[in-house]
N, C-alpha and C positions, 0 to 999 in steps of 0.2 A: 931876685924878687924878695921883697920885704914881707915878713909875716906880721900881720896886724894882731891876730889873736890865735892862740893854739889851745885846743880843748882836748884833754885826755879822757876819753870815755872808757869805762872799765866793764868787764863782765859783772852782772848783778845789777843793783839799783844805782841809777845816776840821777841826781837832782840838779835842775837848773832853777835857781831861786831868784826871782825878781823881788828883792827886798824893798818893802815900803818904808819910807822914812818914819822914824819913831816920833811920837807926839805930833805937834802941829807945825813942824818945821818946814813942811813943803806946802805947796798950793797947786791947784789945777792938776795937770798931767803929772807933775813931779811928785804928787802925793798918792797917785793911784797905782803905781807899780806897772804902768802900761807904757808902750812905746819904747821899751828898752831892748827888745830883740828876741823875746821868747818865741813868738810865732815865726819870726824870720829864721830862727835857729831850726825849728822843725821843718820849715820849707826847704832850707838848705840841705837838711838830712835827706829829704825826699829827692832833691835835685841830684845829689851825688849817688843816689840809688836808682837813677834812671828816669825819674819823673820830670815831665816838662809841662805841667799844668799851667793854666793862665795866671793863677796866683803867683807861681814861681816866676813866670815871665815878667810880671809887674814888679816884683822885688828886684829882679836882675836889672831892669831899666834904671831903677833908683841907685842900685849899687854901682852900676857901670858909670853913672854920672860922677860918682865920687872916686871910683877905682877903675879907670878906663881899661887897664890891663890886668885887673884883678880877677879873682875867682875863688872857688872853694876847693880844697883838697882834702882827701880822706884816705885812710887805710881801712879797707873792708876785707874781712875774713870770710871766705866762702868755702865751707867743707875743708878746712885746714889749709887752704891756699890764700896767701896774702896778696890782695890786689891794691895797687896804688892808683888813685883816681883823681883827676883834676878836671873841673868844669868851669868854664869862664863865665864872667858876668856879661861880657859883650856878645852881641848876637852873631857877629861875624867870625869869632874865634872858635877853633875846634876844641872838642873835649879829648882828653888823653887818658890812657889807662895802660898799666903793665903789671906783671907779676913782680913783686919785690917787697922789701921790708923797710926801706928808708924813703921818705918823701923827697929827699934831695935827688934820689935816683930818677924820679919822675920828672923833676924840673930841669934836670941836666940835658944838655944837647948830646946827640940828636933826640928830639922828643918823639915818643911813640904815638901812634895813632890807633892803637888796638882797642879803642873804646867799645866797638861793636862786639869784640870777643868777650869783653867784660859783661855786657848785657846778655850775651848768649849764655855765659856761665851762670848768671842769676836765673835765667829762664830754665835751663836744663837741670840745675841743681834743685830748685824749689818747685818747679812746675812739672818737669820731666818725670819725677818720681811719683806723681799722683796716680791713683788707680784708673783715672780716665783723663784724657787730654782734651776732651771736648765736653760741652754741657749736654746732658740728655734733652732731647726734644728739638734743639736748634742746631746741634753740632757746632756751636760757636767755640773756636779754640780758646783754651784758657791761657792767660798771660800773667807774667810776673807783676804787671801793674795792678792786676786785681788783688793779688796777695799784699802788695805794698800798701794799697788803700786801706786794707784792714789793719795792717801792722802800725801804720801812722795815720790815725784818724784826724780829720780836720776839725779844729776847734769850733768852726762855725756851725757844725752839726749839733753842738751843745749836748752831745752824747744822748740824743733823744731816742735812739733805737739801735739795737745791736747790729743790724745790717745796714745802718745808715752811716757810711764812711766818708762820703764826699758831699759837698754842697756846691752846686753850680756846675762844676766840670763833669759830674756824673762818674759812673764806674765803667761805662762802656758795655754793660750787659744789655742784651736785647730785651730781656724780660726783667724789669726792675724788681719785681717782688719774688719771682720764682727762682731766678738764677743765683743770687747771693747765698740763700740757704743751701742749695745744692753744692755750691763751691766750698762753703765752710765744711759741709759734711765730707767732701772729698779730702780737704786738708786735714781734718781730724781723724780720718781713717775709718769713718763709719758709713761711708757711701759704698754699699756692697755692689760689686760688679754685676751680680745677678739682678739686683734692684735697678741698677742703671739700665740694663738690657730691658727689663720689664717696663721701666718708665719710658724708654724710647719707643718700645712697641705700643705701649698704651697711648703715648702722644700721637703716634701715627694713626692708630685706630680711632682715636678721638677726633683727629682731623678728618678722616674719611667719613666717620659717623656724622660729624657736623655738616659735612658737605652734602651727604645723602639726605639728612633731615631738612636742610635748607631747600633741597630740590623737591621734596614731597609736596609741600603746600602749593608750589608753582605748578607741579604736574597735576595735582588735584584741580587747581583752578583752570589749567589748560584743558584738562579732560572735560570739565563741566562746560567750559566755553565752547569747546569743539562740538559737544553734544547739542548745545543750544544753536550753534551755527548750522549744523547739519539739519536740525529740525526746521529752522527758519528757511533754509534753502529748499528743502523738500516742500514745505507749505507754499512757497512762492511758485515753484515749478508746477504744482498741481492746482494752484489757486484755492487752497484750503484756508478758511478763516482761522484766526489765532486761537479762539476758544474751542475749536473742534478737538475732541479727545483724540489721543494718538491711536489707541487700539479699539477694536470693534466693541460696540455697546449694543445692548438689546433695544434701547429706546431711541438711539440716534446714530447718525453716520459717524465715521471715524476717518482719521488721516490714513490709516492702513488701507481701508476700503477704497478711498479716493486714489491712493497710489496704484492699487491693483487695477482700478478702472482706467486710470490715465495710461498705464502701460498697455492695457488691452486695446484701448482706442488708438493709441499710437501705432501698434502693430497692424491693426486693421487698415488704418490710413496708408501705411507703407505698402501693404499688399495692393490696395486700390491704385495708388499712384504708380507702382511698378507695372501693373497691368496696363495703365494708360501709356506708359513709356514704351512698352513692347508694341502696343497697337500703333502708336505714332511712328515707330520705326518701320513697321510693315507698310503703313500707308505712304511712307516716304520713298519706298523702293522705286516706283515708276519715275519719280522726279530725279532720283539718283541716276537711273538708267538714261533718261533724257540728257542729263548733265554730261554724261560721258560721251553720248552721241554728239552733242554739240561741241565738245572738246575735239573729237575727231574731225568734225566738219571744219572747225576753225583751223586745225592743223593742216588739212588739205587746202583750205583757202590760202593759208600762208605760203604753201608750196606753189600753188598756181600763180599767186601774185609774183613770187620770185621767178617762176618760169616766164611769165609775160615780160618781166623786166629784162631777163636774160635774152629773150627773143628780140626785144626792142633795142637792146644794146649790142646785139649780134655776138653773143658769147655762146658759141656752138657747143662747147664741152659742157657748160652748165646746163644748157637746154636739155641735152641727152640725160644728164644725171637727174635732173628734176623730174623729167617725164617718167624715168624709171621709178623714182620714189612715189610718184602719184599712182602709177600702175600697181605698185606693191600694196599701197593703201587700199586701192579699190578691190584688189583680188585677195583680200584677207580670207583665210580659211580657218576653220576651227570654231571654238566657242567663245563668245564675248562674255567676259566675267562681269562687266558692268551692266550690260543689258540682260544678262542671264539667258541668252539665245545664241544659236549658231549664226556665224556671219552670213551664211547663205540665205537665211530668212530674216536677217536684220533689216528693218525698213530703211535705216539710214544708209547702210552699205548698198542695198538694192537701188535706192534713189540716186546715190552717187554714181553707181555703175551705168545708170540709164541717162545721166546728165553729163554731157561732155562739154567742158569749157571751150571758149573760143580759142584759147591758147592751146588746148589739147587737140583741136581740129586742124590746127596749122602745123605743117611740118617745118622743118628748119629752112628748107629751100624757099617755101612760100613766104615765110617770115622775113627772110632776107630780101625778097623781091618787092615787098609792099610795106612801106613805112607807115602809111595811114592805118592799114589793117593791124600792124603790130601795136601801134599806139592805142587803137580801139581795144585790142585784146588786153593790154596792160591796164587800161582804165576799168574794163569790165571786171578783171580779176581783183583789182584793188577794192572796188565797190562791194563785191561779193565777200571779200575777207572782212571788211568793216561790218557788213550785215551779220556775218557769222559771229564776230566778236561781240556785237551788241546782244545777240540771242544768248551767247554763252554767259556774258556778265549778268544778264537778267536771271538765268537759271542758277548761277552760282549764288546770287543773293537769295533766291527762293530756297535752295537747299540749305544754305547757311542758317536761314531763319527756322526752317524745320528742325535742323539738328540742334539749334539753340533751345528750342522748345523741349526736345527730348532731354537735353542736358539739364534744363531747369527741373524737369520731373525727377531725374536721377539725383540732383542735388537736394531736392526736397526729401527724398527717401533717405539719403545719407545723413542729412542733418537730423531728421527724426530719429534715425537709428542711434546716432551719437547721443542725442538728448535722452533717449529711452535707456540706453546702456548706462549713462551717467546717473540718471535717477535711480535705476535699479541698484547700482553700486552704492550710492548714498544711502539708500534704504537698508541695504544689507549691513553697511557700516553702522548706521544709526541703531538698528536692532541689536547688533553685537555690543556696542558701547552701552546701550540702555540696559541690557541684561547684566553687564558687568557692574554697572552702577547699582542696580537693584540687589545684586549679590554682595555689595560692599567692596567690590574690587575696583577696577579701573582699566586704563589703557595698558598696553604691554610695558611701556616705559614706567608707568606708575607702579604696576605690579612688580617689576624688576627692582625699582627703588625700595619698595616696602620689604621685599625679600632681603635686599642688601642691608637695610636698617636692622632687621631682625638678626641677621647673621653677625653684623658688626657689634650690635648690642650684646649678644651672647658672648662673643669673643672678648669684648670690653669687660664684662662682668667677670669672666675668667681671669683676665689680667689683674683686675682689682682684688679679686680673692687671693691671687698668688702674692700680690704686693702686701696685702693685709697680713697674710700668713708670715711673710718675711719680717714685717715690722713687729709682729707680735713675738717673734723669737728674739727677745732682748739679748743682744750679744754681750759677750764679756767686755768688748771694747766700750760699749755704751755705759756699762756698769762702772768701768774705770773712771770715765768722765763724770758720771753721777757722784761717785765717791769723792773725787777731788773737789767737785763743786760744793758738796756738802761741807767739806772741811774748810774751804775758803769762806763760805757764807757764814759759818759759825764764828770764824775769826773776825769777820767784818762786823757782825751784829753782837758778838759776845754770847750768843745763845745758839743751840743746835735746833735743827728741824725746820728752818725757815727758807732755806735756799734749795733749789733743785734744778736739774738739767732736763729739758723737754726736747728730745732730739728731733722730733718731727714737726716742731713748731716753726712757722715761717715769719713769726713776729717777735716772740719773746722766748728764745730757746733757754735762756737763763733767767730765772725769776725768783722773787721773794714772795712769801705768803703774807705780805703786808702791803698796803697801798700807800701812795703818796708820791709826789713828783721826785723828791729826793731819792726814794727807793728805786724809781725807774732809771735814774742816772746810775745808781749804784749797781743795778742789774747789768748794765753794759760793762761797768768796770769788773764786776764779778765774772762775767763771761770771758772778758779779755785776759784777766789774771789767771783764771782757771785753765784756759787753753794754753797760756804761756807756761804755767807750771806743769801741765800735763805733758808738754813737749819734752820736758827734762827727764821724765820717768817712763815714757811710753815709746816703744819702737814703732807702733802703728801710726803715731802722729807724724804729719808732714809739716807741722808748723815750724817756722824757722827759729823759734825761741827768741824773737826780737820784737819789742813792743815800745811804742812811743805814745804818750798822752800829753796833750797840750792843755794845761790849766783845767783839769776836770772839776775843780772846786767852783769855777765860775758858772757851771751848769746847774745851778740851784741845788747844791748839796750842802748839808749842814756841816759845821766845823768838826763836830764829833765824828760823824761818819767818814769825813775826809781823813781825819787823823787815823782812824781805825784802818782805813784802806792803805795808807802809806805805811803804817806800822806792820800790816800784814805782808806787804811787799818786802819790808826790811826783814821780817821774821823768816820769810822764804829764802832770802839771800843768805841769812845766817845759817839756816838749817841745811841748805843744799850746797854750801861752799865746801870745797875740798882742797887738797894740795894742788890740784890742777886748775882751780878757779871755780867760778859759779857758772852753771850750765845754761844760763839765760842772760839776756840783757834787757833791762827795763829803764827807759828814760822818761822822766816826767818833768814838766815845767810847772811852776807854781808861783803865785803871788802871796799866798798864805804861808806863814812860817811852817816848815816841815817839823815833824817830831824831833826832839833834841838829838836822837841818835843819827838822824839823816841830815842834820844841819851842819855837819862838819865832814872833813875828809875821812875816808876816801869817797863817801857817798855824794857829798856836795862837790860837783865837778865845775860849776860855774855860778858865780853870784853877780847878778846885775842890779843896778840901782839907778833910778831916775835922778836927774839934776846934776850928774857928773858925766862928762864925755868919756872919761877913761873907764867908767863903769857900764857903758853901753856896749852892746855886742860888737859893733864896728869901731868903737872908741870915738865915734862922732855921730852926729845926727845925719841921717840920710834924708834929703829933702828935694822935692820937685816944686819949684815956685810956680804959682798960678794966681794972677790978679793980686799979687802982693802977699799971698798966704803961703806958708811953708808947711808941707806935710812931711813929717819925719818918721822914721822907723829904724829898727835895729837890723842886724844881720851878722854874717860870719864871713870873713875874708882872709885870704892869704896874700 
């Protein structure tokens, strides 16, 4: 595999300069210092460090069109371990990684596939040592990509805010304003574990408090609506007009008095109707007794008809059996429960005993001897059974009607009792709720919600006080960052007292006491450079000591401030260098000429220039043709 371009990055300051042509020798893009590969270089740095954002994917498509089997390779040092990494341009090819010192080892066969181990090394080394592995409030896991976004800012953000690291792709934080400051505090070592715990508890309490607060207006409305519904229902039941006052008045009637009167009238009516039902039951007793007598008459008639038929058909055994059943019916002894008299004085039984049917007068021998007599007996028994059935049906209908009348009376009483009980219950509930409203309380649910609100509010105030106390205790760690920020700010502006670190700000944690768009951009650079240099001297910092800026001058910064910034980075490189090297790595791309000391080796690691293919990052233009137009860009390839 042929190497198109090799770039040796060093510890300390590294400058990638897109030199603009001198004088008027160029025109168009060739004179602007753009399209040579500065941003592509930064995207490829992100790519080898595990980023797969959409901007990187777009660059890979263009690079793969020119280098189908190409990719970018890098040697990445993680906590003293040298990792060799290769990431392809093509979408279908795998990424490779292994521990080693020579890139040739990575490209040799057999190729390793331990890229996931490399990503896990980045995660465990730079995220695993943070004081918290999740964000307070959401418990969202922290990831290496969050830290990488800060270390390599996207040029499209134009350095417009310290916590604005990506444009378009986003950072993956659930709370775009709250989470980045918390994350930076964790990386800088100023996110106290106790503060994290208090924040998590405060977040939970705030969520519960918000939920209860949102319920109270609803419960208040429901309570008022329920009281109104109860009043309307009671007025409808008792027939009270709408303007009638609720409680008793000296000069006029009231809803309360009408409810009392309605309940009293209903109770009186129930007593009257119950008395009518009892009287109707007593008056019905003779008809019930007659009904039972008629049932016995019909039963005997059925037996006598069956006896006549047995005689007519000459079934001697059935004749004897049926005559025995009839005799048993006639000779009943004891008390008749239906007629409430003894059988010896029951008019029906006495009548039956004195009336002997034709079939009963015939013995079996006579019946067998005379066919006409048997036929006559059968016909007589059949007619008598029919007559008994007709009398029985008529009495059944009469008793049924009488019982239905009693049932209607009972139903009227029961219905009245249900309505009276419901009205009494509604009135009691209405009085209770009305009293609570007058006392400024409410339903049980509303009272419970207000109690919870008071309890949560008290607890929340306690958490806020504890957090305030913690934040007022300015730690030695915060003072360290304030001190180094002051030094860097003085170097940038040439005067002391203008720059400061505001550790609890979620917008401008690093700021100057002067206004202007250029100073807002410089505040971002101040913060990045201060955190980078702090990482070299503080054991509490978890910053990786690695920082990339892509053309910060293009974000509305004056040439003087820009030169001061680069000179400050150079000065830090010089002062912190030792026999083992510089303890940080800062990479910056620029179209503006860097200060003289940075415009040469070893600080100038790559010089690009428009108008010449060999001075482009890929040593050729990368283009995707569309409608006859060619869009080109630079990049880095192996």
